[in-house]
PDBQT receptor file of N, H, CA, C and O in Angstrom, charges set to zero:
ATOM      1  N   UNK A   1       9.807 -11.541  16.979  1.00  0.00    +0.000 N 
ATOM      2  CA  UNK A   1       8.774 -10.551  17.192  1.00  0.00    +0.000 C 
ATOM      3  C   UNK A   1       9.258  -9.168  16.759  1.00  0.00    +0.000 C 
ATOM      4  O   UNK A   1       8.493  -8.384  16.198  1.00  0.00    +0.000 OA
ATOM      5  N   UNK A   2      10.514  -8.877  17.020  1.00  0.00    +0.000 N 
ATOM      6  H   UNK A   2      11.136  -9.514  17.477  1.00  0.00    +0.000 HD
ATOM      7  CA  UNK A   2      11.069  -7.579  16.611  1.00  0.00    +0.000 C 
ATOM      8  C   UNK A   2      11.094  -7.490  15.087  1.00  0.00    +0.000 C 
ATOM      9  O   UNK A   2      10.792  -6.440  14.519  1.00  0.00    +0.000 OA
ATOM     10  N   UNK A   3      11.452  -8.584  14.430  1.00  0.00    +0.000 N 
ATOM     11  H   UNK A   3      11.697  -9.437  14.891  1.00  0.00    +0.000 HD
ATOM     12  CA  UNK A   3      11.469  -8.594  12.963  1.00  0.00    +0.000 C 
ATOM     13  C   UNK A   3      10.088  -8.351  12.384  1.00  0.00    +0.000 C 
ATOM     14  O   UNK A   3       9.943  -7.620  11.404  1.00  0.00    +0.000 OA
ATOM     15  N   UNK A   4       9.069  -8.960  12.985  1.00  0.00    +0.000 N 
ATOM     16  H   UNK A   4       9.187  -9.554  13.781  1.00  0.00    +0.000 HD
ATOM     17  CA  UNK A   4       7.690  -8.748  12.537  1.00  0.00    +0.000 C 
ATOM     18  C   UNK A   4       7.281  -7.291  12.727  1.00  0.00    +0.000 C 
ATOM     19  O   UNK A   4       6.628  -6.708  11.861  1.00  0.00    +0.000 OA
ATOM     20  N   UNK A   5       7.661  -6.710  13.848  1.00  0.00    +0.000 N 
ATOM     21  H   UNK A   5       8.192  -7.184  14.551  1.00  0.00    +0.000 HD
ATOM     22  CA  UNK A   5       7.341  -5.309  14.109  1.00  0.00    +0.000 C 
ATOM     23  C   UNK A   5       8.005  -4.386  13.084  1.00  0.00    +0.000 C 
ATOM     24  O   UNK A   5       7.364  -3.483  12.546  1.00  0.00    +0.000 OA
ATOM     25  N   UNK A   6       9.277  -4.618  12.821  1.00  0.00    +0.000 N 
ATOM     26  H   UNK A   6       9.798  -5.352  13.257  1.00  0.00    +0.000 HD
ATOM     27  CA  UNK A   6       9.988  -3.770  11.859  1.00  0.00    +0.000 C 
ATOM     28  C   UNK A   6       9.427  -3.919  10.448  1.00  0.00    +0.000 C 
ATOM     29  O   UNK A   6       9.350  -2.945   9.700  1.00  0.00    +0.000 OA
ATOM     30  N   UNK A   7       9.038  -5.132  10.090  1.00  0.00    +0.000 N 
ATOM     31  H   UNK A   7       9.100  -5.923  10.698  1.00  0.00    +0.000 HD
ATOM     32  CA  UNK A   7       8.432  -5.354   8.780  1.00  0.00    +0.000 C 
ATOM     33  C   UNK A   7       7.094  -4.645   8.679  1.00  0.00    +0.000 C 
ATOM     34  O   UNK A   7       6.770  -4.081   7.634  1.00  0.00    +0.000 OA
ATOM     35  N   UNK A   8       6.321  -4.665   9.739  1.00  0.00    +0.000 N 
ATOM     36  H   UNK A   8       6.584  -5.123  10.588  1.00  0.00    +0.000 HD
ATOM     37  CA  UNK A   8       5.023  -3.993   9.743  1.00  0.00    +0.000 C 
ATOM     38  C   UNK A   8       5.196  -2.478   9.651  1.00  0.00    +0.000 C 
ATOM     39  O   UNK A   8       4.408  -1.814   8.979  1.00  0.00    +0.000 OA
ATOM     40  N   UNK A   9       6.202  -1.924  10.307  1.00  0.00    +0.000 N 
ATOM     41  H   UNK A   9       6.842  -2.464  10.853  1.00  0.00    +0.000 HD
ATOM     42  CA  UNK A   9       6.470  -0.491  10.222  1.00  0.00    +0.000 C 
ATOM     43  C   UNK A   9       6.869  -0.114   8.802  1.00  0.00    +0.000 C 
ATOM     44  O   UNK A   9       6.421   0.907   8.279  1.00  0.00    +0.000 OA
ATOM     45  N   UNK A  10       7.707  -0.933   8.179  1.00  0.00    +0.000 N 
ATOM     46  H   UNK A  10       8.071  -1.762   8.604  1.00  0.00    +0.000 HD
ATOM     47  CA  UNK A  10       8.119  -0.676   6.802  1.00  0.00    +0.000 C 
ATOM     48  C   UNK A  10       6.921  -0.715   5.860  1.00  0.00    +0.000 C 
ATOM     49  O   UNK A  10       6.812   0.124   4.966  1.00  0.00    +0.000 OA
ATOM     50  N   UNK A  11       6.026  -1.674   6.049  1.00  0.00    +0.000 N 
ATOM     51  H   UNK A  11       6.115  -2.355   6.775  1.00  0.00    +0.000 HD
ATOM     52  CA  UNK A  11       4.831  -1.759   5.225  1.00  0.00    +0.000 C 
ATOM     53  C   UNK A  11       3.942  -0.545   5.437  1.00  0.00    +0.000 C 
ATOM     54  O   UNK A  11       3.336  -0.052   4.486  1.00  0.00    +0.000 OA
ATOM     55  N   UNK A  12       3.853  -0.057   6.660  1.00  0.00    +0.000 N 
ATOM     56  H   UNK A  12       4.345  -0.458   7.433  1.00  0.00    +0.000 HD
ATOM     57  CA  UNK A  12       3.039   1.127   6.934  1.00  0.00    +0.000 C 
ATOM     58  C   UNK A  12       3.577   2.347   6.208  1.00  0.00    +0.000 C 
ATOM     59  O   UNK A  12       2.806   3.120   5.638  1.00  0.00    +0.000 OA
ATOM     60  N   UNK A  13       4.888   2.528   6.223  1.00  0.00    +0.000 N 
ATOM     61  H   UNK A  13       5.514   1.900   6.686  1.00  0.00    +0.000 HD
ATOM     62  CA  UNK A  13       5.475   3.648   5.478  1.00  0.00    +0.000 C 
ATOM     63  C   UNK A  13       5.243   3.487   3.981  1.00  0.00    +0.000 C 
ATOM     64  O   UNK A  13       4.982   4.463   3.278  1.00  0.00    +0.000 OA
ATOM     65  N   UNK A  14       5.338   2.255   3.500  1.00  0.00    +0.000 N 
ATOM     66  H   UNK A  14       5.550   1.463   4.072  1.00  0.00    +0.000 HD
ATOM     67  CA  UNK A  14       5.132   1.981   2.082  1.00  0.00    +0.000 C 
ATOM     68  C   UNK A  14       3.718   2.351   1.658  1.00  0.00    +0.000 C 
ATOM     69  O   UNK A  14       3.533   3.023   0.643  1.00  0.00    +0.000 OA
ATOM     70  N   UNK A  15       2.722   1.922   2.419  1.00  0.00    +0.000 N 
ATOM     71  H   UNK A  15       2.873   1.376   3.243  1.00  0.00    +0.000 HD
ATOM     72  CA  UNK A  15       1.328   2.194   2.083  1.00  0.00    +0.000 C 
ATOM     73  C   UNK A  15       1.005   3.672   2.301  1.00  0.00    +0.000 C 
ATOM     74  O   UNK A  15       0.195   4.232   1.562  1.00  0.00    +0.000 OA
ATOM     75  N   UNK A  16       1.611   4.310   3.284  1.00  0.00    +0.000 N 
ATOM     76  H   UNK A  16       2.269   3.855   3.884  1.00  0.00    +0.000 HD
ATOM     77  CA  UNK A  16       1.338   5.723   3.556  1.00  0.00    +0.000 C 
ATOM     78  C   UNK A  16       1.899   6.625   2.462  1.00  0.00    +0.000 C 
ATOM     79  O   UNK A  16       1.396   7.732   2.265  1.00  0.00    +0.000 OA
ATOM     80  N   UNK A  17       2.921   6.182   1.752  1.00  0.00    +0.000 N 
ATOM     81  H   UNK A  17       3.329   5.284   1.911  1.00  0.00    +0.000 HD
ATOM     82  CA  UNK A  17       3.517   7.001   0.696  1.00  0.00    +0.000 C 
ATOM     83  C   UNK A  17       2.703   6.971  -0.595  1.00  0.00    +0.000 C 
ATOM     84  O   UNK A  17       2.815   7.887  -1.410  1.00  0.00    +0.000 OA
ATOM     85  N   UNK A  18       1.896   5.952  -0.793  1.00  0.00    +0.000 N 
ATOM     86  H   UNK A  18       1.804   5.209  -0.130  1.00  0.00    +0.000 HD
ATOM     87  CA  UNK A  18       1.139   5.821  -2.041  1.00  0.00    +0.000 C 
ATOM     88  C   UNK A  18       0.113   6.936  -2.259  1.00  0.00    +0.000 C 
ATOM     89  O   UNK A  18       0.029   7.444  -3.377  1.00  0.00    +0.000 OA
ATOM     90  N   UNK A  19      -0.674   7.345  -1.255  1.00  0.00    +0.000 N 
ATOM     91  H   UNK A  19      -0.606   6.932  -0.347  1.00  0.00    +0.000 HD
ATOM     92  CA  UNK A  19      -1.643   8.418  -1.510  1.00  0.00    +0.000 C 
ATOM     93  C   UNK A  19      -1.002   9.736  -1.932  1.00  0.00    +0.000 C 
ATOM     94  O   UNK A  19      -1.652  10.551  -2.586  1.00  0.00    +0.000 OA
ATOM     95  N   UNK A  20       0.242   9.958  -1.577  1.00  0.00    +0.000 N 
ATOM     96  H   UNK A  20       0.771   9.295  -1.046  1.00  0.00    +0.000 HD
ATOM     97  CA  UNK A  20       0.934  11.179  -1.976  1.00  0.00    +0.000 C 
ATOM     98  C   UNK A  20       1.060  11.239  -3.496  1.00  0.00    +0.000 C 
ATOM     99  O   UNK A  20       0.960  12.313  -4.089  1.00  0.00    +0.000 OA
ATOM    100  N   UNK A  21       1.277  10.102  -4.115  1.00  0.00    +0.000 N 
ATOM    101  H   UNK A  21       1.358   9.230  -3.633  1.00  0.00    +0.000 HD
ATOM    102  CA  UNK A  21       1.457  10.056  -5.570  1.00  0.00    +0.000 C 
ATOM    103  C   UNK A  21       0.166   9.735  -6.312  1.00  0.00    +0.000 C 
ATOM    104  O   UNK A  21       0.198   9.453  -7.510  1.00  0.00    +0.000 OA
ATOM    105  N   UNK A  22      -0.965   9.773  -5.622  1.00  0.00    +0.000 N 
ATOM    106  H   UNK A  22      -0.992  10.001  -4.649  1.00  0.00    +0.000 HD
ATOM    107  CA  UNK A  22      -2.230   9.396  -6.234  1.00  0.00    +0.000 C 
ATOM    108  C   UNK A  22      -2.605  10.302  -7.405  1.00  0.00    +0.000 C 
ATOM    109  O   UNK A  22      -3.092   9.815  -8.425  1.00  0.00    +0.000 OA
ATOM    110  N   UNK A  23      -2.389  11.593  -7.278  1.00  0.00    +0.000 N 
ATOM    111  H   UNK A  23      -1.993  11.989  -6.450  1.00  0.00    +0.000 HD
ATOM    112  CA  UNK A  23      -2.711  12.517  -8.367  1.00  0.00    +0.000 C 
ATOM    113  C   UNK A  23      -1.939  12.194  -9.629  1.00  0.00    +0.000 C 
ATOM    114  O   UNK A  23      -2.497  12.231 -10.726  1.00  0.00    +0.000 OA
ATOM    115  N   UNK A  24      -0.673  11.880  -9.487  1.00  0.00    +0.000 N 
ATOM    116  H   UNK A  24      -0.221  11.849  -8.596  1.00  0.00    +0.000 HD
ATOM    117  CA  UNK A  24       0.140  11.517 -10.641  1.00  0.00    +0.000 C 
ATOM    118  C   UNK A  24      -0.305  10.222 -11.277  1.00  0.00    +0.000 C 
ATOM    119  O   UNK A  24      -0.291  10.088 -12.500  1.00  0.00    +0.000 OA
ATOM    120  N   UNK A  25      -0.705   9.259 -10.446  1.00  0.00    +0.000 N 
ATOM    121  H   UNK A  25      -0.716   9.368  -9.452  1.00  0.00    +0.000 HD
ATOM    122  CA  UNK A  25      -1.174   7.986 -10.991  1.00  0.00    +0.000 C 
ATOM    123  C   UNK A  25      -2.479   8.166 -11.754  1.00  0.00    +0.000 C 
ATOM    124  O   UNK A  25      -2.682   7.532 -12.790  1.00  0.00    +0.000 OA
ATOM    125  N   UNK A  26      -3.371   9.028 -11.251  1.00  0.00    +0.000 N 
ATOM    126  H   UNK A  26      -3.206   9.543 -10.409  1.00  0.00    +0.000 HD
ATOM    127  CA  UNK A  26      -4.637   9.276 -11.938  1.00  0.00    +0.000 C 
ATOM    128  C   UNK A  26      -4.374   9.881 -13.312  1.00  0.00    +0.000 C 
ATOM    129  O   UNK A  26      -5.006   9.501 -14.297  1.00  0.00    +0.000 OA
ATOM    130  N   UNK A  27      -3.445  10.819 -13.371  1.00  0.00    +0.000 N 
ATOM    131  H   UNK A  27      -2.931  11.128 -12.570  1.00  0.00    +0.000 HD
ATOM    132  CA  UNK A  27      -3.126  11.454 -14.656  1.00  0.00    +0.000 C 
ATOM    133  C   UNK A  27      -2.400  10.502 -15.605  1.00  0.00    +0.000 C 
ATOM    134  O   UNK A  27      -2.720  10.447 -16.792  1.00  0.00    +0.000 OA
ATOM    135  N   UNK A  28      -1.435   9.761 -15.095  1.00  0.00    +0.000 N 
ATOM    136  H   UNK A  28      -1.175   9.806 -14.131  1.00  0.00    +0.000 HD
ATOM    137  CA  UNK A  28      -0.644   8.866 -15.945  1.00  0.00    +0.000 C 
ATOM    138  C   UNK A  28      -1.461   7.709 -16.508  1.00  0.00    +0.000 C 
ATOM    139  O   UNK A  28      -1.343   7.376 -17.688  1.00  0.00    +0.000 OA
ATOM    140  N   UNK A  29      -2.286   7.099 -15.669  1.00  0.00    +0.000 N 
ATOM    141  H   UNK A  29      -2.382   7.369 -14.711  1.00  0.00    +0.000 HD
ATOM    142  CA  UNK A  29      -3.050   5.930 -16.107  1.00  0.00    +0.000 C 
ATOM    143  C   UNK A  29      -4.420   6.299 -16.668  1.00  0.00    +0.000 C 
ATOM    144  O   UNK A  29      -5.116   5.445 -17.218  1.00  0.00    +0.000 OA
ATOM    145  N   UNK A  30      -4.809   7.567 -16.531  1.00  0.00    +0.000 N 
ATOM    146  H   UNK A  30      -4.243   8.260 -16.085  1.00  0.00    +0.000 HD
ATOM    147  CA  UNK A  30      -6.091   8.069 -17.040  1.00  0.00    +0.000 C 
ATOM    148  C   UNK A  30      -7.264   7.232 -16.523  1.00  0.00    +0.000 C 
ATOM    149  O   UNK A  30      -8.095   6.752 -17.294  1.00  0.00    +0.000 OA
ATOM    150  N   UNK A  31      -7.307   7.070 -15.190  1.00  0.00    +0.000 N 
ATOM    151  H   UNK A  31      -6.632   7.459 -14.563  1.00  0.00    +0.000 HD
ATOM    152  CA  UNK A  31      -8.383   6.326 -14.537  1.00  0.00    +0.000 C 
ATOM    153  C   UNK A  31      -8.985   7.204 -13.443  1.00  0.00    +0.000 C 
ATOM    154  O   UNK A  31      -8.354   8.167 -13.007  1.00  0.00    +0.000 OA
ATOM    155  N   UNK A  32     -10.198   6.881 -12.995  1.00  0.00    +0.000 N 
ATOM    156  H   UNK A  32     -10.711   6.099 -13.349  1.00  0.00    +0.000 HD
ATOM    157  CA  UNK A  32     -10.798   7.661 -11.901  1.00  0.00    +0.000 C 
ATOM    158  C   UNK A  32     -10.014   7.495 -10.597  1.00  0.00    +0.000 C 
ATOM    159  O   UNK A  32      -9.339   6.487 -10.389  1.00  0.00    +0.000 OA
ATOM    160  N   UNK A  33     -10.113   8.481  -9.742  1.00  0.00    +0.000 N 
ATOM    161  H   UNK A  33     -10.662   9.300  -9.911  1.00  0.00    +0.000 HD
ATOM    162  CA  UNK A  33      -9.381   8.422  -8.470  1.00  0.00    +0.000 C 
ATOM    163  C   UNK A  33      -9.895   7.308  -7.571  1.00  0.00    +0.000 C 
ATOM    164  O   UNK A  33      -9.147   6.785  -6.745  1.00  0.00    +0.000 OA
ATOM    165  N   UNK A  34     -11.168   6.940  -7.721  1.00  0.00    +0.000 N 
ATOM    166  H   UNK A  34     -11.776   7.365  -8.392  1.00  0.00    +0.000 HD
ATOM    167  CA  UNK A  34     -11.692   5.834  -6.906  1.00  0.00    +0.000 C 
ATOM    168  C   UNK A  34     -11.019   4.509  -7.256  1.00  0.00    +0.000 C 
ATOM    169  O   UNK A  34     -10.831   3.655  -6.389  1.00  0.00    +0.000 OA
ATOM    170  N   UNK A  35     -10.663   4.342  -8.512  1.00  0.00    +0.000 N 
ATOM    171  H   UNK A  35     -10.816   5.036  -9.216  1.00  0.00    +0.000 HD
ATOM    172  CA  UNK A  35      -9.964   3.121  -8.928  1.00  0.00    +0.000 C 
ATOM    173  C   UNK A  35      -8.578   3.053  -8.307  1.00  0.00    +0.000 C 
ATOM    174  O   UNK A  35      -8.150   1.996  -7.844  1.00  0.00    +0.000 OA
ATOM    175  N   UNK A  36      -7.879   4.178  -8.298  1.00  0.00    +0.000 N 
ATOM    176  H   UNK A  36      -8.227   5.037  -8.674  1.00  0.00    +0.000 HD
ATOM    177  CA  UNK A  36      -6.549   4.221  -7.695  1.00  0.00    +0.000 C 
ATOM    178  C   UNK A  36      -6.655   3.999  -6.185  1.00  0.00    +0.000 C 
ATOM    179  O   UNK A  36      -5.834   3.286  -5.607  1.00  0.00    +0.000 OA
ATOM    180  N   UNK A  37      -7.649   4.598  -5.550  1.00  0.00    +0.000 N 
ATOM    181  H   UNK A  37      -8.316   5.176  -6.019  1.00  0.00    +0.000 HD
ATOM    182  CA  UNK A  37      -7.834   4.413  -4.102  1.00  0.00    +0.000 C 
ATOM    183  C   UNK A  37      -8.116   2.955  -3.773  1.00  0.00    +0.000 C 
ATOM    184  O   UNK A  37      -7.579   2.421  -2.802  1.00  0.00    +0.000 OA
ATOM    185  N   UNK A  38      -8.950   2.313  -4.570  1.00  0.00    +0.000 N 
ATOM    186  H   UNK A  38      -9.386   2.748  -5.359  1.00  0.00    +0.000 HD
ATOM    187  CA  UNK A  38      -9.253   0.897  -4.358  1.00  0.00    +0.000 C 
ATOM    188  C   UNK A  38      -8.003   0.044  -4.520  1.00  0.00    +0.000 C 
ATOM    189  O   UNK A  38      -7.776  -0.887  -3.747  1.00  0.00    +0.000 OA
ATOM    190  N   UNK A  39      -7.197   0.360  -5.517  1.00  0.00    +0.000 N 
ATOM    191  H   UNK A  39      -7.380   1.116  -6.145  1.00  0.00    +0.000 HD
ATOM    192  CA  UNK A  39      -5.954  -0.391  -5.726  1.00  0.00    +0.000 C 
ATOM    193  C   UNK A  39      -5.000  -0.210  -4.551  1.00  0.00    +0.000 C 
ATOM    194  O   UNK A  39      -4.336  -1.164  -4.144  1.00  0.00    +0.000 OA
ATOM    195  N   UNK A  40      -4.922   0.999  -4.003  1.00  0.00    +0.000 N 
ATOM    196  H   UNK A  40      -5.462   1.774  -4.334  1.00  0.00    +0.000 HD
ATOM    197  CA  UNK A  40      -4.035   1.255  -2.864  1.00  0.00    +0.000 C 
ATOM    198  C   UNK A  40      -4.492   0.472  -1.634  1.00  0.00    +0.000 C 
ATOM    199  O   UNK A  40      -3.669  -0.123  -0.938  1.00  0.00    +0.000 OA
ATOM    200  N   UNK A  41      -5.796   0.468  -1.363  1.00  0.00    +0.000 N 
ATOM    201  H   UNK A  41      -6.465   0.951  -1.929  1.00  0.00    +0.000 HD
ATOM    202  CA  UNK A  41      -6.320  -0.270  -0.212  1.00  0.00    +0.000 C 
ATOM    203  C   UNK A  41      -6.104  -1.770  -0.395  1.00  0.00    +0.000 C 
ATOM    204  O   UNK A  41      -5.711  -2.464   0.543  1.00  0.00    +0.000 OA
ATOM    205  N   UNK A  42      -6.361  -2.266  -1.600  1.00  0.00    +0.000 N 
ATOM    206  H   UNK A  42      -6.680  -1.702  -2.361  1.00  0.00    +0.000 HD
ATOM    207  CA  UNK A  42      -6.156  -3.691  -1.881  1.00  0.00    +0.000 C 
ATOM    208  C   UNK A  42      -4.690  -4.064  -1.715  1.00  0.00    +0.000 C 
ATOM    209  O   UNK A  42      -4.369  -5.104  -1.141  1.00  0.00    +0.000 OA
ATOM    210  N   UNK A  43      -3.808  -3.216  -2.216  1.00  0.00    +0.000 N 
ATOM    211  H   UNK A  43      -4.070  -2.371  -2.682  1.00  0.00    +0.000 HD
ATOM    212  CA  UNK A  43      -2.368  -3.459  -2.069  1.00  0.00    +0.000 C 
ATOM    213  C   UNK A  43      -1.984  -3.553  -0.589  1.00  0.00    +0.000 C 
ATOM    214  O   UNK A  43      -1.244  -4.453  -0.192  1.00  0.00    +0.000 OA
ATOM    215  N   UNK A  44      -2.482  -2.636   0.208  1.00  0.00    +0.000 N 
ATOM    216  H   UNK A  44      -3.083  -1.905  -0.115  1.00  0.00    +0.000 HD
ATOM    217  CA  UNK A  44      -2.173  -2.656   1.639  1.00  0.00    +0.000 C 
ATOM    218  C   UNK A  44      -2.653  -3.920   2.320  1.00  0.00    +0.000 C 
ATOM    219  O   UNK A  44      -1.942  -4.490   3.147  1.00  0.00    +0.000 OA
ATOM    220  N   UNK A  45      -3.853  -4.364   1.981  1.00  0.00    +0.000 N 
ATOM    221  H   UNK A  45      -4.431  -3.901   1.309  1.00  0.00    +0.000 HD
ATOM    222  CA  UNK A  45      -4.379  -5.586   2.583  1.00  0.00    +0.000 C 
ATOM    223  C   UNK A  45      -3.594  -6.824   2.170  1.00  0.00    +0.000 C 
ATOM    224  O   UNK A  45      -3.324  -7.701   2.991  1.00  0.00    +0.000 OA
ATOM    225  N   UNK A  46      -3.234  -6.888   0.901  1.00  0.00    +0.000 N 
ATOM    226  H   UNK A  46      -3.453  -6.176   0.235  1.00  0.00    +0.000 HD
ATOM    227  CA  UNK A  46      -2.465  -8.039   0.407  1.00  0.00    +0.000 C 
ATOM    228  C   UNK A  46      -1.083  -8.082   1.042  1.00  0.00    +0.000 C 
ATOM    229  O   UNK A  46      -0.621  -9.144   1.459  1.00  0.00    +0.000 OA
ATOM    230  N   UNK A  47      -0.425  -6.940   1.117  1.00  0.00    +0.000 N 
ATOM    231  H   UNK A  47      -0.799  -6.077   0.778  1.00  0.00    +0.000 HD
ATOM    232  CA  UNK A  47       0.909  -6.899   1.728  1.00  0.00    +0.000 C 
ATOM    233  C   UNK A  47       0.826  -7.272   3.200  1.00  0.00    +0.000 C 
ATOM    234  O   UNK A  47       1.667  -8.024   3.692  1.00  0.00    +0.000 OA
ATOM    235  N   UNK A  48      -0.169  -6.762   3.908  1.00  0.00    +0.000 N 
ATOM    236  H   UNK A  48      -0.853  -6.151   3.508  1.00  0.00    +0.000 HD
ATOM    237  CA  UNK A  48      -0.317  -7.097   5.330  1.00  0.00    +0.000 C 
ATOM    238  C   UNK A  48      -0.567  -8.600   5.518  1.00  0.00    +0.000 C 
ATOM    239  O   UNK A  48      -0.021  -9.212   6.436  1.00  0.00    +0.000 OA
ATOM    240  N   UNK A  49      -1.381  -9.182   4.657  1.00  0.00    +0.000 N 
ATOM    241  H   UNK A  49      -1.824  -8.685   3.911  1.00  0.00    +0.000 HD
ATOM    242  CA  UNK A  49      -1.652 -10.619   4.756  1.00  0.00    +0.000 C 
ATOM    243  C   UNK A  49      -0.391 -11.428   4.472  1.00  0.00    +0.000 C 
ATOM    244  O   UNK A  49      -0.122 -12.417   5.153  1.00  0.00    +0.000 OA
ATOM    245  N   UNK A  50       0.378 -11.014   3.476  1.00  0.00    +0.000 N 
ATOM    246  H   UNK A  50       0.160 -10.210   2.923  1.00  0.00    +0.000 HD
ATOM    247  CA  UNK A  50       1.596 -11.756   3.141  1.00  0.00    +0.000 C 
ATOM    248  C   UNK A  50       2.689 -11.579   4.195  1.00  0.00    +0.000 C 
ATOM    249  O   UNK A  50       3.495 -12.485   4.409  1.00  0.00    +0.000 OA
ATOM    250  N   UNK A  51       2.720 -10.429   4.847  1.00  0.00    +0.000 N 
ATOM    251  H   UNK A  51       2.066  -9.693   4.673  1.00  0.00    +0.000 HD
ATOM    252  CA  UNK A  51       3.687 -10.234   5.931  1.00  0.00    +0.000 C 
ATOM    253  C   UNK A  51       3.385 -11.196   7.072  1.00  0.00    +0.000 C 
ATOM    254  O   UNK A  51       4.291 -11.795   7.652  1.00  0.00    +0.000 OA
ATOM    255  N   UNK A  52       2.116 -11.334   7.382  1.00  0.00    +0.000 N 
ATOM    256  H   UNK A  52       1.380 -10.848   6.911  1.00  0.00    +0.000 HD
ATOM    257  CA  UNK A  52       1.738 -12.231   8.469  1.00  0.00    +0.000 C 
ATOM    258  C   UNK A  52       2.038 -13.692   8.110  1.00  0.00    +0.000 C 
ATOM    259  O   UNK A  52       2.483 -14.463   8.961  1.00  0.00    +0.000 OA
ATOM    260  N   UNK A  53       1.797 -14.064   6.864  1.00  0.00    +0.000 N 
ATOM    261  H   UNK A  53       1.436 -13.438   6.173  1.00  0.00    +0.000 HD
ATOM    262  CA  UNK A  53       2.090 -15.433   6.426  1.00  0.00    +0.000 C 
ATOM    263  C   UNK A  53       3.594 -15.672   6.399  1.00  0.00    +0.000 C 
ATOM    264  O   UNK A  53       4.066 -16.747   6.770  1.00  0.00    +0.000 OA
ATOM    265  N   UNK A  54       4.340 -14.670   5.959  1.00  0.00    +0.000 N 
ATOM    266  H   UNK A  54       3.957 -13.797   5.657  1.00  0.00    +0.000 HD
ATOM    267  CA  UNK A  54       5.793 -14.800   5.852  1.00  0.00    +0.000 C 
ATOM    268  C   UNK A  54       6.479 -14.853   7.208  1.00  0.00    +0.000 C 
ATOM    269  O   UNK A  54       7.585 -15.382   7.326  1.00  0.00    +0.000 OA
ATOM    270  N   UNK A  55       5.843 -14.318   8.211  1.00  0.00    +0.000 N 
ATOM    271  H   UNK A  55       4.946 -13.888   8.115  1.00  0.00    +0.000 HD
ATOM    272  CA  UNK A  55       6.465 -14.320   9.529  1.00  0.00    +0.000 C 
ATOM    273  C   UNK A  55       6.345 -15.698  10.119  1.00  0.00    +0.000 C 
ATOM    274  O   UNK A  55       6.805 -15.933  11.237  1.00  0.00    +0.000 OA
TER     275      UNK A  55
C-alpha cells in the first residue's frame, strides 16, 4: 500500500509539471493549446490506469 501511495505521488508530480511547459510545447510543435491540454489530460489518465494495473 505504501508503494502504491508513493507511485501515485510521483505520478501527480509528473502530471503537475507538464502544464508548466505547455507554452513551449505549443511553440515547438506548432499546435493549438487545446491539443496540448488534451494530450496532457490523456497522459495523466493513462498513467493513472497503468499504475493501478501495475500495483
